[in-house]
ROROMAR-368199 format. One record per residue: residue number from 1; y, x, z negated of N, C-alpha, C, CB in turn. Coordinates in steps of 0.1 Angstrom, whole numbers, plus 2048, in hexadecimal, padded with zeros to 3 digits. Glycine has a CB too. Layout:
<ropas>
  num  nc2  nc1  nc3  cac2  cac1  cac3  cc2  cc1  cc3  cbc2  cbc1  cbc3
  NUM    Y    X    Z     Y     X     Z    Y    X    Z     Y     X     Z
...
</ropas>
This chain:
<ropas>
  num  nc2  nc1  nc3  cac2  cac1  cac3  cc2  cc1  cc3  cbc2  cbc1  cbc3
    1  A2D  71D  8A2   A23   718   8AC  A1E  724  8B4   A29   70D   8B4
    2  A27  72D  8B8   A24   738   8C1  A1A  741  8BA   A30   740   8C5
    3  A1B  742  8AC   A13   74B   8A5  A05  745  8A3   A19   74E   897
    4  A04  738  8A2   9F7   732   8A0  9EF  730  8AD   9F9   724   899
    5  9F6  730  8B8   9EE   72E   8C5  9E4  739  8C7   9F8   72E   8D0
    6  9E7  746  8C6   9DC   750   8C8  9D1  74E  8BE   9E2   75E   8C7
    7  9D4  74A  8B2   9C9   748   8A8  9C0  73C  8AC   9CF   746   89A
    8  9C6  732  8B1   9BF   726   8B6  9B6  72A  8C2   9C8   71B   8B9
    9  9BB  731  8CB   9B4   736   8D7  9A8  73E  8D2   9BC   73D   8E1
   10  9AA  747  8C9   99F   750   8C4  995  748  8BD   9A5   75B   8BA
   11  999  73E  8B5   98F   735   8AE  987  72D  8B8   997   72C   8A4
   12  98E  728  8C3   987   721   8CD  97C  729  8D4   990   71B   8D7
   13  980  736  8D7   976   73F   8DD  96A  742  8D4   97D   74C   8E1
   14  96D  744  8C7   963   747   8BE  959  73B  8BD   969   74A   8B0
   15  95F  72F  8BD   956   723   8BC  94E  721  8C8   95F   717   8B9
   16  953  724  8D4   94C   723   8E0  940  72D  8E0   955   724   8EC
   17  943  739  8DD   939   744   8DD  92E  741  8D3   93F   752   8DA
   18  932  73D  8C7   928   739   8BC  920  72D  8C0   92F   737   8AF
   19  927  723  8C6   920   717   8CA  916  71A  8D5   92A   70D   8CF
   20  91A  722  8DF   910   726   8EA  904  72D  8E5   918   72D   8F5
   21  907  738  8DD   8FC   740   8D7  8F3  737  8CF   901   74C   8CF
   22  8F9  72E  8C7   8F1   726   8BE  8E8  71C  8C6   8FA   71D   8B5
   23  8EE  717  8D1   8E6   70E   8DA  8DB  715  8E0   8EF   708   8E5
   24  8DD  721  8E5   8D2   729   8EC  8C7  72C  8E2   8D8   736   8F2
   25  8CB  730  8D6   8C1   733   8CC  8B8  727  8C8   8C7   739   8BF
   26  8BE  71B  8C9   8B6   70F   8C6  8AD  70B  8D2   8BF   703   8C3
   27  8AF  711  8DD   8A7   70E   8E9  89C  718  8EC   8B0   70D   8F5
   28  89B  722  8E3   891   72C   8E6  887  72D  8DA   897   73A   8E9
   29  87C  734  8DC   872   737   8D2  877  743  8CA   864   738   8D8
   30  87C  742  8BE   882   74D   8B7  878  758  8B5   887   748   8A9
   31  86B  755  8B2   862   760   8B0  860  769  8BC   854   75B   8AB
   32  85F  762  8C8   85D   76A   8D4  86A  771  8D7   85A   760   8E0
   33  875  76B  8D4   882   772   8D6  883  77F  8CE   88E   769   8D2
   34  87F  77E  8C1   880   78A   8B8  876  794  8BD   87D   786   8A9
   35  86A  790  8C1   860   799   8C6  865  7A1  8D2   853   792   8C9
   36  86D  79A  8DA   872   7A1   8E6  87B  7AC  8E2   87A   797   8EF
   37  883  7AA  8D8   88C   7B5   8D3  883  7C0  8CD   896   7B0   8C9
   38  87A  7BC  8C5   872   7C6   8BD  869  7CF  8C6   869   7BF   8B3
   39  866  7C9  8D2   85D   7D1   8DB  865  7D9  8E6   853   7C8   8E2
   40  872  7D9  8E5   87A   7E0   8EF  877  7EF  8EF   889   7DE   8EC
   41  876  7F4  8FB   874   803   8FD  880  80B  8FA   86E   806   90B
   42  880  812  8EF   88C   81A   8EB  891  824  8F5   88A   821   8DD
   43  887  82A  8FC   88B   834   906  893  82E  911   87E   83B   90C
   44  890  822  915   898   81B   920  8A6  818  91A   891   80F   925
   45  8A6  814  90E   8B3   810   907  8BC  81C  907   8B1   80A   8F9
   46  8B7  828  903   8BF   834   903  8C4  838  911   8B6   840   8FD
   47  8BB  836  91B   8BF   839   928  8CB  830  92C   8B3   837   932
   48  8CA  823  929   8D5   81A   92C  8E2  81F  925   8D2   80C   927
   49  8E1  823  919   8ED   828   912  8F4  833  919   8EA   82C   903
   50  8EC  83C  91E   8F1   848   925  8F7  844  932   8E6   853   927
   51  8F0  83C  93A   8F4   838   947  901  830  947   8E9   831   94F
   52  901  826  93D   90D   81E   93C  919  826  939   90B   813   931
   53  918  830  930   923   839   92D  928  840  939   91F   842   922
   54  91E  845  941   922   84C   94E  929  843  957   915   852   954
   55  925  836  958   92C   82C   960  93B  82A  95C   925   81F   961
   56  93D  82C  94F   94B   82A   94A  953  836  94D   94B   828   93B
   57  94D  842  94F   954   84E   953  958  84C  962   94B   85A   951
   58  94F  846  96A   953   843   978  95F  839  978   947   83E   980
   59  95E  830  96F   969   826   96E  976  82D  96B   966   81B   963
   60  976  837  962   982   83F   95F  987  846  96B   97F   849   953
   61  97E  84B  974   982   851   980  98A  847  989   976   857   988
   62  985  83B  98A   98B   830   992  999  82E  98C   983   823   991
   63  99B  82D  97F   9A8   82B   979  9B1  836  97C   9A6   829   96A
   64  9AC  843  97C   9B4   84E   97F  9B9  84D  98E   9AC   85B   97D
   65  9B0  84A  997   9B4   848   9A5  9BF  83E  9A7   9A8   844   9AD
   66  9BF  833  99F   9C9   829   9A0  9D6  82D  998   9C4   81C   99B
   67  9D5  835  98E   9E1   839   986  9E9  844  98D   9DC   83E   978
   68  9E3  84C  995   9EA   857   99B  9F5  853  9A4   9E1   860   9A3
   69  9F3  849  9AD   9FE   844   9B6  A0A  83E  9AE   9F9   83A   9BF
   70  A08  83B  9A1   A13   835   999  A1A  840  991   A0D   82A   98F
   71  A16  84C  994   A1E   857   98E  A18  85D  981   A2B   853   98B
   72  A0C  859  97D   A06   85E   971  9FE  86B  973   9FD   853   96A
   73  A01  875  96B   9FA   882   96D  9F0  885  962   A04   88D   96E
   74  9ED  87B  95A   9E4   87D   94E  9D7  882  953   9E2   86F   947
   75  9D1  88C  94C   9C5   893   950  9B9  889  94F   9C2   89F   947
   76  9AF  88C  956   9A3   884   956  99D  883  949   999   889   961
   77  99C  88E  942   996   88E   934  99D  884  92B   996   89C   92E
   78  9AB  885  92B   9B2   87C   923  9B0  86D  927   9C1   87F   923
   79  9B0  86B  934   9AE   85D   939  9A0  858  935   9AF   85D   949
   80  996  860  935   989   85C   930  98A  857  921   97F   868   931
   81  991  85F  919   993   85B   90B  99A  84D  90B   99C   865   904
   82  9A4  84B  913   9AB   83E   912  9A2  833  917   9B8   83F   91B
   83  99A  836  921   991   82C   927  986  828  91D   98A   831   934
   84  981  832  916   977   82F   90C  97D  827  900   970   83C   906
   85  989  82A  8FC   990   822   8F2  992  814  8F7   99D   828   8EE
   86  995  812  904   996   805   90A  989  7FD  909   99B   806   918
   87  97E  804  90C   971   7FE   90B  96F  7F8  8FD   966   808   90E
   88  972  800  8F3   971   7FB   8E5  979  7EE  8E3   975   806   8DB
   89  985  7EE  8E7   98E   7E3   8E4  98A  7D7  8ED   99C   7E6   8E6
   90  985  7D9  8F9   981   7CE   902  975  7C7  8FB   97C   7D4   90F
   91  96D  7CE  8F4   961   7C7   8EE  964  7C2  8E0   956   7D1   8ED
   92  96C  7C9  8D8   96D   7C6   8CA  97A  7BF  8C6   96B   7D2   8C2
   93  984  7BF  8D0   990   7B8   8CD  98E  7A9  8D0   99C   7BD   8D6
   94  996  7A0  8CA   994   792   8CD  995  78D  8DB   99E   78A   8C5
   95  99C  795  8E3   99E   792   8F1  999  79D  8FA   9AE   790   8F4
   96  994  799  906   98E   7A2   910  999  7AB  916   987   79B   91B
   97  9A6  7A8  913   9B0   7B1   919  9B5  7BB  90E   9BC   7A9   91E
   98  9AF  7BB  902   9B3   7C4   8F8  9B2  7D3  8FC   9AA   7C2   8EB
   99  9A7  7D6  904   9A5   7E3   909  9B0  7E6  913   998   7E5   90F
  100  9B3  7DD  91B   9BE   7DF   926  9CB  7E2  91F   9BF   7D2   92E
  101  9CE  7DB  914   9DB   7DE   90D  9DB  7EC  907   9DD   7D4   902
  102  9D0  7F0  902   9CF   7FE   8FC  9D0  808  907   9C2   800   8F4
  103  9CA  806  912   9CC   810   91E  9DA  811  922   9C3   80C   929
  104  9E1  805  923   9EF   806   927  9F7  80D  91D   9F4   7F7   929
  105  9F5  80B  911   9FC   812   906  9FA  821  907   9F8   80C   8F8
  106  9EE  825  907   9EB   834   906  9F0  83B  913   9DC   836   904
  107  9EE  834  91F   9F2   83B   92B  A02  83C  92C   9ED   833   937
  108  A09  831  928   A17   832   928  A1D  83B  91E   A1D   824   926
  109  A16  83C  912   A1B   845   908  A19  854  90C   A13   843   8FB
  110  A0D  856  912   A0A   864   917  A14  868  922   9FC   865   91D
  111  A18  85F  92B   A21   862   936  A2F  865  930   A22   856   940
  112  A33  85D  926   A40   85F   91F  A40  86D  918   A43   854   916
  113  A35  871  912   A35   87D   90B  A35  88A  914   A28   87E   903
  114  A31  888  921   A30   893   92A  A3A  892  936   A22   895   92F
  115  A43  88A  935   A4D   889   93F  A5B  885  939   A49   87E   94A
  116  A65  883  942   A72   87F   93D  A73  870  93C   A7D   885   947
  117  A69  869  93F   A69   85A   93E  A69  855  92F   A5E   854   946
  118  A6D  849  92E   A6B   843   921  A5E  83B  922   A77   839   91D
  119  A59  837  916   A4D   830   916  A4E  822  91C   A47   82E   908
  120  A5A  81C  91A   A5D   80F   920  A5C  80F  92F   A6B   80A   91B
  121  A62  81A  935   A62   81B   944  A54  81E  949   A6B   826   948
  122  A4B  823  941   A3D   826   945  A34  81B  943   A38   833   93E
  123  A38  811  93B   A2E   806   938  A2A  7FE  944   A35   7FD   92D
  124  A34  7FA  94C   A31   7F1   957  A28  7F8  961   A3E   7ED   95E
  125  A2A  805  966   A21   80C   96F  A13  80D  968   A26   819   973
  126  A12  810  95B   A06   811   954  9FE  803  955   A07   815   946
  127  A06  7F9  952   A00   7EB   953  9FA  7E8  961   A0A   7E1   94F
  128  A02  7ED  96B   9FD   7EA   979  9F0  7F2  97C   A08   7EF   983
  129  9EF  7FE  977   9E3   806   979  9D7  7FF  973   9E4   814   974
  130  9D9  7FA  967   9CE   7F3   960  9CB  7E5  967   9D1   7F1   952
  131  9D5  7DE  96B   9D3   7D1   972  9CC  7D3  97F   9E1   7CB   974
  132  9D0  7DD  987   9C9   7DF   994  9BB  7E4  992   9D1   7E9   99D
  133  9B9  7EC  988   9AB   7F1   985  9A2  7E5  981   9AC   7FB   979
  134  9A7  7DC  979   9A0   7D0   975  99D  7C7  982   9A7   7C8   96B
  135  9A8  7C5  98A   9A6   7BC   995  99C  7C1  99F   9B4   7BA   99C
  136  99D  7CE  9A3   994   7D4   9AC  986  7D3  9A7   998   7E2   9B0
  137  984  7D6  99A   976   7D5   994  971  7C7  996   977   7D9   986
  138  979  7BD  993   974   7AF   994  971  7AB  9A2   97E   7A6   98D
  139  97A  7AE  9AB   978   7AB   9B9  96C  7B1  9BF   985   7B0   9C1
  140  969  7BD  9BC   95D   7C4   9C1  951  7BE  9BB   95E   7D3   9BF
  141  952  7BA  9AE   946   7B4   9A7  942  7A7  9AE   94A   7B1   998
  142  94C  79F  9B2   949   793   9B9  944  796  9C7   956   78A   9BA
  143  94A  79F  9CE   944   7A3   9DB  936  7A8  9DA   94D   7AE   9E1
  144  932  7AF  9D0   925   7B4   9CF  91B  7A8  9CD   923   7BE   9C3
  145  91F  79F  9C5   917   793   9C3  915  78B  9D0   91D   78A   9B9
  146  920  78A  9D8   91F   783   9E5  916  78A  9EE   92D   781   9EB
  147  917  797  9EE   90E   7A0   9F7  900  79E  9F3   912   7AF   9F6
  148  8FD  79E  9E6   8EF   79C   9E1  8EA  78F  9E5   8EF   79E   9D2
  149  8F1  784  9E4   8ED   777   9E7  8EA  776  9F6   8F7   76D   9E3
  150  8F3  77D  9FE   8F2   77C   A0D  8E5  783  A12   8FE   781   A14
  151  8E3  78F  A0D   8D8   797   A12  8CB  794  A0C   8DB   7A6   A10
  152  8CB  78E  A00   8BE   78A   9FA  8BE  77B  9F7   8BC   792   9EC
  153  8BD  773  A01   8BE   764   9FF  8B2  75E  9FA   8C1   75E   A0D
  154  8A7  766  9F8   89A   760   9F3  89A  75C  9E5   890   76A   9F5
  155  8A4  760  9DD   8A5   75C   9CF  8AB  74E  9CE   8AD   766   9C6
  156  8A5  746  9C5   8A9   738   9C4  8B5  736  9BB   89D   730   9BE
  157  8C0  73D  9BF   8CC   73B   9B8  8D2  72E  9BC   8D6   747   9BB
  158  8D7  726  9B3   8DC   718   9B6  8E6  719  9C1   8E2   711   9AA
  159  8E6  710  9CB   8F0   710   9D6  8FE  70F  9D1   8ED   704   9DF
  160  901  708  9C6   90F   708   9C2  914  715  9BD   911   6FD   9B7
  161  90B  71D  9B7   90F   72B   9B3  911  734  9BF   903   731   9AA
  162  908  732  9C9   90A   73A   9D6  918  737  9DC   8FF   737   9DF
  163  91B  72A  9DD   927   725   9E4  933  72A  9DC   927   716   9E4
  164  933  729  9CF   93F   72E   9C7  941  73D  9C9   93D   72A   9B9
  165  936  745  9C9   937   753   9CA  93C  757  9D8   929   75A   9C8
  166  937  751  9E3   93C   753   9F0  94B  750  9F1   934   74C   9FA
  167  94E  744  9EC   95C   73F   9EC  966  749  9E5   95D   731   9E6
  168  961  74E  9DA   96A   757   9D2  96B  764  9D9   964   759   9C4
  169  960  769  9DF   960   776   9E6  969  775  9F3   952   77A   9EB
  170  968  769  9FA   971   767   A06  97F  766  A02   96C   75B   A0D
  171  982  75F  9F6   990   75E   9F2  996  76B  9EF   990   755   9E5
  172  98E  774  9E9   993   782   9E6  996  78A  9F2   989   78A   9DD
  173  98E  788  9FD   990   78F   A09  99D  78A  A10   984   78D   A13
  174  99F  77C  A10   9AB   777   A16  9B7  77B  A0E   9AA   767   A16
  175  9B6  77B  A01   9C1   77F   9F8  9C5  78E  9FB   9BE   77D   9EA
  176  9BB  796  9FD   9BD   7A4   A00  9C5  7A6  A0D   9B0   7AC   A00
  177  9C1  79E  A17   9C7   79F   A24  9D6  79B  A23   9BF   797   A2E
  178  9D8  791  A1A   9E6   78C   A19  9EF  794  A10   9E5   77E   A14
  179  9EA  79E  A09   9F2   7A5   A00  9FE  7AC  A06   9EA   7B0   9FA
  180  9FD  7B2  A12   A09   7B8   A18  A14  7AE  A1B   A05   7BF   A25
  181  A11  7A1  A1D   A1B   797   A1F  A22  793  A12   A14   78A   A25
  182  A1B  795  A07   A21   791   9FA  A2E  798  9F7   A17   793   9EF
  183  A2F  7A5  9FB   A3B   7AC   9F7  A48  7A6  9FD   A39   7BB   9FA
  184  A46  79F  A08   A51   798   A0E  A55  78B  A08   A4F   796   A1D
  185  A4C  785  A01   A4F   778   9FB  A4F  777  9EC   A44   76E   A00
  186  A4B  782  9E5   A4B   782   9D7  A5A  783  9D2   A43   78D   9D1
  187  A5D  77C  9C8   A6B   77E   9C2  A6D  78B  9BC   A6E   773   9B7
  188  A79  790  9BB   A7C   79D   9B6  A78  79E  9A7   A8A   7A0   9B8
  189  A79  794  99F   A75   794   991  A6F  787  98D   A82   797   988
  190  A6C  785  981   A66   779   97C  A5A  77C  973   A62   770   988
  191  A4F  775  976   A43   776   96E  A3E  785  96F   A38   76C   973
  192  A39  78A  963   A34   798   963  A29  79A  96D   A2E   79B   955
  193  A21  790  971   A17   792   97B  A1D  795  989   A0E   786   97C
  194  A29  78E  98C   A30   791   998  A36  79F  998   A3B   786   99A
  195  A3B  7A3  98D   A40   7B1   98C  A36  7BB  98F   A47   7B3   97F
  196  A2A  7B9  989   A1F   7C2   98A  A1A  7C3  999   A13   7BE   982
  197  A1A  7B7  99F   A16   7B7   9AE  A20  7BF  9B6   A15   7A9   9B3
  198  A2D  7BD  9B3   A37   7C4   9BB  A36  7D3  9B9   A45   7C0   9B7
  199  A34  7D8  9AD   A32   7E6   9AA  A26  7EB  9B1   A31   7E9   99B
  200  A1B  7E4  9B0   A0E   7E8   9B7  A10  7E9  9C6   A03   7DE   9B3
  201  A16  7DF  9CC   A17   7DF   9DB  A20  7EB  9DF   A1D   7D2   9DF
  202  A2A  7ED  9D7   A33   7F8   9DB  A2D  806  9D9   A40   7F8   9D2
  203  A25  808  9CE   A1F   815   9CB  A13  818  9D4   A1B   815   9BD
  204  A0A  80E  9D6   9FE   810   9DE  A00  80F  9ED   9F4   806   9DA
  205  A0C  80A  9F1   A0F   80A   9FF  A10  819  A04   A1C   803   A02
  206  A16  821  9FC   A18   82F   A00  A0B  838  9FD   A24   835   9F9
  207  A03  833  9F4   9F6   83A   9F1  9EB  830  9F2   9F7   83F   9E2
  208  9E9  82B  9FE   9DF   821   A01  9D1  825  9FF   9E1   81B   A0F
  209  9CF  832  A01   9C1   837   A00  9BB  835  9F2   9C0   846   A03
  210  9C4  833  9E8   9BF   831   9DA  9B7  824  9D9   9CA   831   9D0
  211  9BA  81A  9E1   9B4   80D   9E0  9A5  80E  9E6   9BB   802   9E8
  212  9A3  813  9F2   995   814   9F6  98C  81D  9EE   994   818   A05
  213  993  828  9E8   98B   831   9DF  987  829  9D3   994   83D   9DB
  214  990  821  9CD   98D   819   9C1  982  80F  9C4   99A   812   9BC
  215  983  809  9D0   979   7FF   9D4  96B  806  9D5   97C   7F8   9E1
  216  96A  811  9DB   95E   819   9DC  958  81C  9CE   95F   825   9E5
  217  961  821  9C6   95D   824   9B8  958  818  9B1   968   82B   9B0
  218  95E  80D  9B3   95A   800   9AD  94B  7FC  9B1   963   7F5   9B0
  219  948  7FE  9BE   93B   7FB   9C3  931  804  9BC   93A   7FD   9D2
  220  934  811  9BA   92B   81B   9B3  929  816  9A5   931   829   9B4
  221  934  813  99E   933   80E   990  92A  802  98F   941   80B   98A
  222  92D  7F8  997   925   7EC   996  916  7ED  99A   92C   7E1   99F
  223  913  7F6  9A4   905   7F9   9A7  8FE  800  99B   905   802   9B4
  224  905  809  994   900   80F   989  8FD  804  97E   909   81A   983
  225  906  7FB  97C   905   7F1   972  8F9  7E7  976   911   7E8   971
  226  8F7  7E5  983   8EC   7DD   988  8DF  7E4  985   8ED   7DA   997
  227  8DE  7F1  987   8D2   7F9   984  8CF  7F9  975   8D4   807   989
  228  8DA  7F9  96D   8D8   7F8   95E  8D0  7EB  95B   8E5   7F8   957
  229  8D3  7E0  962   8CC   7D3   960  8BD  7D5  963   8D2   7C8   969
  230  8BA  7DC  96D   8AC   7DE   970  8A5  7E6  965   8AA   7E6   97D
  231  8AC  7F0  95F   8A6   7F8   954  8A5  7F0  948   8AE   805   952
  232  8B0  7E8  945   8AF   7DF   939  8A4  7D6  93A   8BD   7D8   938
  233  8A1  7D0  946   895   7C8   947  888  7CF  943   895   7C2   955
  234  887  7DB  948   87B   7E3   944  87A  7E6  935   87A   7F0   94C
  235  886  7E7  92F   886   7EA   921  880  7DE  919   894   7EC   91C
  236  881  7D2  91E   87B   7C6   917  86F  7C1  91F   885   7BB   914
  237  86A  7CA  928   85D   7C7   92F  85E  7BB  938   852   7C4   924
  238  869  7BA  940   86A   7B1   94B  86E  7B9  957   874   7A5   948
  239  869  7B5  963   86C   7BB   96F  877  7B3  977   860   7BD   978
  240  883  7B9  979   88D   7B2   981  88F  7BB  98D   89A   7B1   978
  241  88D  7B6  999   88F   7BE   9A5  89D  7C2  9A6   88B   7B5   9B2
  242  8A0  7CE  9AB   8AD   7D2   9AD  8B5  7C9  9B6   8AE   7E1   9B2
  243  8AF  7C4  9C0   8B5   7BA   9C9  8BB  7AE  9C1   8AC   7B6   9D4
  244  8B4  7AA  9B7   8B9   79F   9AF  8C3  7A4  9A5   8AD   798   9A7
  245  8C2  7B0  9A0   8CC   7B6   997  8DA  7B6  99D   8C9   7C4   993
  246  8DB  7B8  9AA   8E9   7B8   9B0  8EE  7AA  9B3   8E8   7C0   9BD
  247  8E6  7A0  9B0   8EA   792   9AF  8ED  78E  9A1   8E0   789   9B6
  248  8E3  791  998   8E4   78D   98A  8F1  793  983   8D8   792   983
  249  8F3  7A0  984   8FE   7A6   97D  90B  7A1  981   8FD   7B5   97F
  250  90E  7A0  98E   91C   79B   992  91E  78D  98E   91E   79D   9A1
  251  914  784  990   916   776   98D  918  774  97E   90A   76E   991
  252  910  77B  975   912   779   967  91F  780  963   906   780   95F
  253  923  78B  969   92F   792   965  93B  78A  969   930   79F   96D
  254  93B  783  974   946   77A   978  947  76E  96F   945   776   987
  255  93C  768  96C   93B   75C   963  940  75F  955   92D   756   963
  256  93B  76B  950   93F   76E   942  94D  773  941   936   779   93D
  257  954  775  94C   962   779   94C  96C  76D  949   966   780   959
  258  966  761  94A   96F   755   947  974  756  939   966   748   949
  259  981  754  937   987   757   92A  986  74B  920   996   759   92C
  260  979  746  91F   977   73A   916  96E  73E  90A   971   72F   91E
  261  969  74A  909   961   74E   8FE  966  75C  8F9   952   74F   902
  262  960  760  8EE   964   76D   8E8  95D  778  8F0   960   76D   8D9
  263  965  77E  8F9   960   78A   901  954  787  908   95E   796   8F8
  264  952  77A  90D   947   776   915  93A  774  90D   944   781   91F
  265  93B  775  900   92F   773   8F8  92B  764  8F8   932   777   8E9
  266  91E  762  8FC   919   754   8FE  919  751  90C   922   74A   8F6
  267  924  753  914   923   751   922  91A  75B  929   932   752   928
  268  91B  767  924   912   772   92A  903  76F  928   916   77F   924
  269  900  76B  91C   8F2   769   918  8ED  75C  920   8F0   767   909
  270  8F6  752  921   8F2   746   929  8F0  749  937   8FD   73B   927
  271  8F8  752  93D   8F7   756   94B  8EA  75D  94D   902   75F   94F
  272  8E6  766  945   8D9   76D   946  8CD  763  944   8D8   778   93D
  273  8CE  75B  93A   8C4   751   938  8C1  749  945   8C7   748   92C
  274  8CC  744  94A   8CB   73B   956  8C6  742  962   8D9   734   959
  275  8CC  74E  965   8C9   755   972  8BC  75C  971   8D4   75E   975
  276  8B8  760  965   8AA   767   964  89F  75D  966   8A9   76E   957
  277  8A2  750  962   898   746   965  895  744  973   89C   739   95E
  278  89F  747  97C   89D   746   98A  891  74F  98F   8AA   74B   992
  279  88F  75A  988   884   763   98C  878  762  982   888   771   98E
  280  878  757  97B   86C   754   972  86C  75B  965   860   758   979
  281  877  75F  960   878   766   952  87C  75B  948   882   772   953
  282  874  75B  93D   876   750   933  883  751  92C   86B   750   92A
  283  887  747  925   894   746   91E  895  750  913   895   738   918
  284  88A  753  90C   88B   75D   901  88F  76B  906   87D   75E   8FA
  285  889  76F  911   88C   77C   917  89A  77C  91D   881   780   921
  286  89E  770  923   8AB   76F   929  8B6  771  91F   8AD   762   930
  287  8B5  76A  913   8BF   76C   909  8BF  77A  903   8BD   761   8FE
  288  8B2  77F  901   8B1   78D   8FB  8B7  797  905   8A2   790   8F9
  289  8B5  795  911   8BB   79E   91B  8CA  79F  91A   8B7   799   92A
  290  8D1  793  919   8DF   793   918  8E4  799  90B   8E4   785   919
  291  8DD  796  900   8E2   79C   8F3  8DF  7AB  8F2   8DA   795   8E8
  292  8D4  7AF  8F8   8D1   7BE   8F7  8DB  7C5  900   8C3   7C1   8FC
  293  8DF  7C0  90B   8E9   7C6   913  8F7  7C7  90C   8EB   7BE   920
  294  8FA  7BC  905   906   7BC   8FD  906  7C7  8F2   908   7AE   8F6
  295  8FA  7C8  8EB   8F9   7D2   8E1  8FA  7E1  8E6   8EC   7D0   8D9
  296  8F4  7E3  8F2   8F5   7F1   8F7  904  7F4  8FB   8EC   7F2   903
  297  90A  7EA  901   918   7EC   905  921  7EF  8F9   91E   7E0   90D
  298  91E  7E7  8EE   925   7E8   8E1  923  7F6  8DB   921   7DD   8D8
  299  917  7FB  8DC   914   808   8D7  91C  813  8DE   905   80B   8D8
  300  91C  812  8EB   924   81C   8F2  933  81A  8EF   922   81B   902
  301  938  80E  8ED   946   80C   8EB  94B  811  8DE   949   7FD   8EC
  302  941  813  8D5   945   819   8C8  94A  827  8C9   939   819   8BE
  303  947  82E  8D4   94D   83B   8D7  95C  83A  8D8   946   842   8E3
  304  960  830  8DF   96F   82E   8E0  975  82B  8D3   971   822   8EA
  305  96E  823  8CA   973   821   8BD  975  82D  8B5   96B   817   8B6
  306  96C  837  8B6   96C   843   8AF  978  84B  8B4   95F   84B   8B1
  307  97A  84C  8C2   986   853   8C7  993  84D  8C3   985   852   8D7
  308  993  840  8C1   99F   839   8BD  9A3  83D  8AE   99E   82A   8BD
  309  998  83E  8A6   99B   842   898  99F  850  897   98E   840   890
  310  999  859  8A0   99D   867   8A0  9AB  869  8A4   994   86F   8A9
  311  9B0  861  8AD   9BE   862   8B1  9C8  85E  8A7   9C0   859   8BE
  312  9C3  856  89D   9CC   851   892  9D9  84C  897   9CE   85D   888
  313  9D8  843  8A1   9E4   83E   8A8  9E8  830  8A2   9E2   83D   8B7
  314  9F4  82D  8A4   9F8   81F   8A0  9F3  815  8A9   A08   81E   89F
  315  9F2  809  8A5   9ED   7FE   8AD  9F6  7FD  8BA   9ED   7F1   8A6
  316  9EF  7FC  8C6   9F7   7FC   8D2  9FC  7EE  8D6   9EF   801   8DD
  317  9F8  7E3  8D0   9FB   7D6   8D5  A0A  7D3  8D6   9F4   7CC   8CD
  318  A11  7D7  8CB   A1F   7D3   8CB  A27  7DB  8D6   A25   7D6   8BD
  319  A23  7E8  8D8   A2A   7F0   8E2  A29  7EC  8F0   A25   7FE   8E1
  320  A1E  7E4  8F3   A1C   7E0   901  A1C  7D1  903   A0F   7E6   906
  321  A22  7CA  8F9   A22   7BC   8FA  A29  7B7  907   A28   7B6   8EE
  322  A33  7BF  90B   A3A   7BB   917  A32  7BB  923   A47   7C3   918
  323  A27  7C3  923   A1F   7C3   930  A18  7B6  932   A15   7CF   92F
  324  A14  7AF  928   A0E   7A2   929  A02  7A2  932   A18   798   92D
  325  9F9  7AB  931   9EE   7AC   93A  9E5  7A0  938   9E6   7B9   938
</ropas>
């Protein structure tokens, strides 16, 4: 039963993604949809490929900032390789945490190779670095969306979406303020998530500057990603104000992170279709926007796949199964 459960979950996600994409394609004019792709400005697409890759390099800097307090001395160049490999697995593995698992594996292996530690002893700190990197990225993404909704209230975003975004952003702030209290109430062992929180609280308490630095880097990364949305719009001949991009990107990013589809496929396109209609962009261009964004990210992610093949490494999943990210 335990072996069939992951397969059933994967099948469910595949069906949801396929069902959503199929539904959207039946709701649009296929000829106009194809023409949108055919008329895309290649120069803008190339620019997006370059800028997106640069944003991932900044993401690798954020990971390095968070890994140093945990004792990792891996060079930035090597971390970039691991991060790009993680990009590849995040997109092409059946689960969105596939890239996280690969990053944990490579970072802990590198630490074991260059220190007196065993790989097993390095796995938990490596998992913590990836977990905190993910968490801060998501928290700042929600904050950016809330900031955009607050400062640009003129866009007709549905009230329920506004309320949920504000509530989530406020919840993250309250949770952050309560974190110092958690170390007094968390059990010494138990669930892997509890262990990770204990390790994080202990490590970053002494190196607290890493957290605001990572938050600042996250804002930079997400603003770059929002700007990419503006350029992607121009690639398919639609104008999306940057003020709306800092609403559009966080809301769709948060929605597509729900673990009910295959790497957000279907949810992401539905989010763009729905939210682009708010500013008068038709369904064909909304779906095309989401799919073109996916394809450009996939193209950049192939660099990580090439690096993975060049490393000729064994599969990392079994080595880090205990991290349970």
